N, C-alpha and C positions, 0 to 999 in steps of 0.2 A: 680328711680333716677330722679333728677330734675336739671334744668338749674339754675345756681346760680346768674347770673347777666345779665344786659343789657336788650335789647328789649324783649327777651323771658324769662326773669327772672320768676322763679316759675313754668314754664311749665314742666310737668311731662313727662318723657320718659320711655316707657315700653321697657325693655331689655329682649330679649328671653333667656331662661335658657340654650339653646343648643349652645350658643356662647362660643368659646374657648378663652374668653377674661377675663381679670382682670380689671374691670372698676376702674379708678382712683376715690378714695373716694371723697365725697362732701367736706370734710375737706381739703384735699390736693388740689383739684381744686380751692377752694375758696382762699386758701393761695397763690397758684401760681398766680392767676389773681389779687390778691391784690398787689403782687410784680410787676407784669407787668403793671398794671394800673398806678402805680406811675412813670413809666419811658417811657411808650409807648402810642401812640394813635393807635387805631385799624382801624379807619375809612379809607376806601379805600385801605387797605392792603390785600395782598394775603397770603394765608395760605396753607401749605402742611402738612397733618396729615398722618404720616407713622405708619403702624401697627394700623390702625384706630379703630379696634374692635367695640366698642359700638357707637363711633362717638361723645361722649359727649365733648371731648376737642375741637374738630372742631366746634361743636355747640356753645360752650362758645365764641369762636372767632367771629363767625357769629353774635351772639347775641349782641356783643359789637361793631359791625359795620364793620367787615372785609368785603371786597367787593367780595372775592371769596375764595372758599375752594376746595381743591382736597384731597380726602380721598383714601388712598391706603391700601389694605389688600389682603391677598391671600386666606383666608378661605372662602369657599362658603357661609356658614351660616352668616358670618359677612357681606359679600357683599350683600346678600339678605336683611338683617336687615338695612344696610346703605342706600340701594336704596329705601326701603320702607320709611325710615325716611326722606330722602332727598325730597321725593315727598310731605311731609307734611309741608315743609318750602319753602317759596317763596324766594329762594336765588340762587346765582350762585354756585352750589355745584355739583362737578363731583366726581363720585365714580368709582374707577378703581380696577379691580381684577388683581393684579400684584404681583410678588415676589419683595419685596423691594430691595433686593440685586442685582437684575438685572435692576430694574426700575431706581434707583438713578444714576448709572453711565451714563445712556443713556438719562436722562431727559434734555431737552433743554429749559425749562421754568424756570424763576426765581421767587422766593417767598421771601416775607418779613419775614415770620415766618415759621419755620419748627419744628414740634413737632413729636418726635419719642418715641413710647411706646412699645418696643419689649417685648416679654416674658422674664422675668428676667433670665430664664435658657438658653436663646439663646446663643449658643457657639460663635456667631459672634457679640454679643452685644458690646464688647470693640472696635470693628472695625467701628462702625457706625459713630462716629464723623469724622474720617478720610475719610471714604467712601463718606460722604456728602460733606465735605469741599474740597475734591480733585476735585469734579465736579465744574468747575469755573462758571457755569451759574445758578446752582440750588438755591443758596442763594444770594439774592440781596445785593448790597453794603449797609452796616449798618443793614443787616438782622440778625436775631437771631435764633440759633438752640437750642432747648430745648430737652434734653434727660431724660426720666423717667427711673429710675433704682433702684435697691435695694442698701442697705447700704454697701454691700460687694464689690461693684464696685466703684473704685476711679479713677477720671479723671483729677485730679489736675496737673498732669505732661504733659497733652496734650498741645501742643503749642497754641491752640486756646481757651483753657479753660478760662472762666471768673469767675464763682463761682458755688457752689452747695448749694441748699437750702434743708433742711431736714424737713419732716413732718411725724412723726411717722415712719412707715416702707417705706415710699415713699421718694425718693430723686430726685430732678430735678437739672441736671447740664446744665449750659448755656455756649454756645460757639459762637464766632464771627470769621469772616474771619480775 
């Protein structure tokens, strides 16, 4: 896997085979960041990466100038991978081993971007936008929540829904406060 844009563009990232993660494809990541680049500046912005897995999405934000990144995952192999990876980048990158569903309601820190990439078969996937947006401090004013999900999940009826972008089997739904 490689970083597709910004300061670290082209840098190859080795992803361990024992990770229970489904890395977002280069094609989908590139498309997502093309959309984001047209509307947002990343410099000085804070990012929360939920279900961080391989860490590639968070790295794309850091590579484009985000000032800080918090990666949250529960699986020990993902945490080990993320911590090793974070040491190879000189960035404000915090890795937390937490259950996302208990972390989010108790988080007192605000972020400009929240990216969530839960397992597509997670029975609580549909609840994630509401869980995040119910916490009044976690998403900063004018912040953006991006949820990666399969095509079978539809969020257009959610009160905070903005749009969905589809790239092959990958869907990104966007939400605002």
